[in-house]
C-alpha positions, 0 to 999 in steps of 0.5 A: 347958421342956415339949415333944412332938416328933413323928416317923415320919410319911411317904408310904405306899401304901394298905395299908401301915404306919408307926410314929409317935413322940412324944418327950417332955420337961420334965415326969413323963411317966408321970403323965399320960395322952397322946393322938393327934389328927389333922387332915385337909385342910379338916377339923377335929381328930379324936381318935385314940387314948389311953393312960393314964398307966401304959399300961394302959388305951387307947382309939381312935376307931371310924375307927382301932380295929383298925388303929392301936396306941398304946403308950408307953415311960415309961423312954424318955419316948416315945409311939407310934402303930402304923398298919396297913393304912393308908387314904387317909383316914388322910391328916392331921397327927398330934399328940401331946398331953398332957392336963392334971392335971384331965381326959383330954380336956383338952389342955394342950400339943401337938407340932408334928406330922408328916404322914401321906400315904397314896396310891398 
């Protein structure tokens, strides 16, 4: 069974850092692009970052560019999001999502999410 499981969220002060992880299983991880998407309280889903199957191409939302870094370790079937210089507006539930075989923006599997709270 295909599964994505996020971890690493928590409470951090503004300006601090967190690293999120997403453990994948049940599919050939390196064959698919994967992304981070987040949902803040009373807001809709916001795409955060994407990485190609081999890790050679990445993309970021303007709101996180320069502060977040996406990476993957295909040997470990794991996706990462290094978050630096965190701001209160980064507070959200963060999901890792798998792109379908048809389109990068078409997500066919989601993790359960991990809560990130940025507050003093």
